[in-house]
N, C-alpha and C positions, 0 to 999 in steps of 0.2 A: 405468152414464150416469155424467158428470159432474156435481155440484151445484156450482151457481153461488153465489157472495154474494150477487147482488142480480139484480134482477128485468131492468136494463138490462144487466149481463152477458150474460145468457142472450138477450135482444134482440139483441143485437148480435153474438154466435156463430150465432143463427138466419139474421141477416141475410148475415155471410159465407159460411156454409154455402149461402145461397139463391146468391147470387154467385157461387162457384164452380162451382152446377150450370148457371147459365145462361151459363158461358165454357166447359162441358165441351163435348167431340167429340159424347156422343152426345145431349145436348142442342143445340147447333148443327146434328148433321143431319135433326132433328125439327123444324127453324123451318120457320115458312112453307113457301112453297113454289118454295125456290130450284130455280135448274136443277141444285143439287150437292143434293139433299135427298134422303135414301133416297124419299120419300113418292114422287119423280114419277115419274108412269106412265110404261108403255113406249109410244113411239110404232110400233104395229105397221103392215102395210099395211092391215089393216081398221079401224085407227082412222084413218087417214090418209083411207079412202075414207067414213068418217063424217064425219070434219071436211068432207070438201066436200062432201058432201051435206045438211050442217045448214047451211054457210055458205050454200050457195045459198038454202035454207029460208028462213031466219034473217036472212042479210045482216050489215049491219056495224053496226046498232043500237046502241044506251047497253048494253041489256041482252041483245045478242045473244051475248057471251063465255060468258054463264053458260048459257043455254039450248042453247051447241054443246057445253058440255062435261058436260050432263045428256046430253045428247039421245047424246054419246060413251059416257058411262057411268061407270062407278065409279073409282075411283080422278082425277078430272079433276076441275081447277079453272077457272075463271075466268081468270086469271092463267096457266094452262099453256095457256089459246088463245090468250090476249093475245100469249106469248111467243114461240108456235109464227107466227102472224098477224105480228110484226115479221121474223123469220127467212125466211119464205115468200114475204114484199116485198122483203127484203135479194137472196135466191134469185133472183126474175123482175127486179131491177133488174140485176145483175153476170151471169146467165145461171149461174148457179151457179159465175162463176171467183172464187172469195175467195180472198184470199191467206190464209195461215195464223193472220197475226197480227189479221185481221177475224174470222176464225172465234168461235165460240161453242160452245155445248154440242153436243156431236159426234152424239148421237143426235136432238137437236132439226133439228139441220142436214141429216141424213143422209134425215128423214121432210118435209123440207122441199121437200126434194130430189126425193121422190116423188111428193110431192104437186103442185110443179111439173109434173112429166113425165107426171102424169094430167091437169093441165089444159091442158099443152100438147096433147095427144093429144086432148082430147075437143074444144079448138079446132080443130086438123085435121080431125076427123072431121066438124064442122058445116060448116066450109069443103067441104070434099069433096060431104057430100049434096047443098050448095045448089048 
């Protein structure tokens, strides 16, 4: 290891190293719950169905996203649920006809489209049964 003349030099080196780490690609992938994070959970058909079930159960209250994330299972965070709800709302509004410039994360979009289809099927079934 390099010996520093002063404590200030050593501290400056530590700060530089830490800033370098913060800007590294490895750290950027691990930051938070961004859609490009390697920590992003998979939106499988099963997870979409769990989302719909839990959404009916917990609604859209201030703590619902956390409860829904816990209900779906490991790897989901309330921010994932919030992002998914935004995409689902967008899919319903545009009826799945988004321009590529409007599109977000393709995995979330595909899952939201599945959720919209399931919701439409449930609505149709309720109308048919009534």
